Structures are given as structure tokens and as C-alpha cells.
C-alpha positions, 0 to 999 in steps of 0.5 A, spaced: 899 366 939 891 367 937 891 363 932 892 356 934 886 356 939 882 350 941 875 349 936 869 351 941 873 357 945 873 364 944 878 367 940 882 374 942 875 378 940 871 373 944 867 370 939 866 362 940 868 359 934 864 353 932 868 346 931 871 345 924 867 340 920 870 333 921 874 331 914 870 327 909 872 320 909 873 319 901 871 311 900 877 308 898 878 307 890 874 301 888 879 296 886 877 289 884 879 285 890 886 281 888 884 274 886 884 268 891 890 264 888 888 257 891 894 252 893 895 248 887 892 240 887 896 235 891 901 231 887 896 224 886 899 219 890 902 213 887 900 206 889 905 201 888 904 197 883 901 191 884 905 184 886 905 179 880 901 174 880 903 168 883 905 161 880 906 154 882 912 152 883 915 149 876 914 141 877 921 138 875 921 130 873 923 127 879 917 132 883 913 127 887 905 127 884 899 127 889 895 120 888 888 121 889 884 119 895 883 112 892 890 110 890 892 112 897 887 108 900 889 101 896 896 103 897 895 103 905 891 096 905 896 093 901 901 096 906 898 094 911 897 086 910 903 085 908 906 089 915 900 084 918 904 077 915 911 080 916 908 081 924 905 074 924 911 071 921 915 074 926 912 074 932 906 068 932 910 064 930 913 059 935 920 055 935 919 049 938 927 047 942 926 039 944 931 038 951 933 032 952 929 028 956 924 029 952 921 036 955 919 041 950 921 049 950 917 054 947 921 060 944 917 066 943 
């Protein structure tokens, strides 16, 4: 097949052919680049609602009321006074028991 010779070789007449010029590459058609799609912004994080403010528990009529320090001190003094009186009455009082023959026995 004389027509299908490789470039740069002799053909049937003995003449050498120059290699064919490389095909011209056409620049690609100028298309605008596709717009970059941004991912949608993440949904805002929802915070739980703040807890309701703490209110002191409702005070009922029978709830004890906290006394002041001076009142506490006064009550403590009175309480201690009566406790001391009872202590003296029941522990320091000596009962004298007379025994026959005139001798005494101390009962504590």
C-alpha cells in the first residue's frame, strides 16, 4: 500500500516526505466558568430557653420565721438560766434522812 507510508520514509518514487504538521489545537471555546455554588449556611443553633428564675418557696402561715441574732442570744440565755435552775434543784439538793439512833445519811 503505497499511500499509507509513515511520514519521513521514502515512497514508491524514492522521494522522502516531510512529516505532516501537527494538527492545530483549537483553544477551547470561552465559556464562563460555572458559578461556584456555596453550600447553604448551616441553620442557626437553637439554644434551649433559659430556665425560669428561681423564686423562694411560698411561705405558709405555719412556716417558722428565722429570728435575728439578738433574739437568738436572748432566748439562749433564758433557756440556759432555767436549765441551770433545774440542774441545781435536782442534783445539788441534799436530802437528809434521819436514821434511828440519831445518825444522818446523805442522799445525793
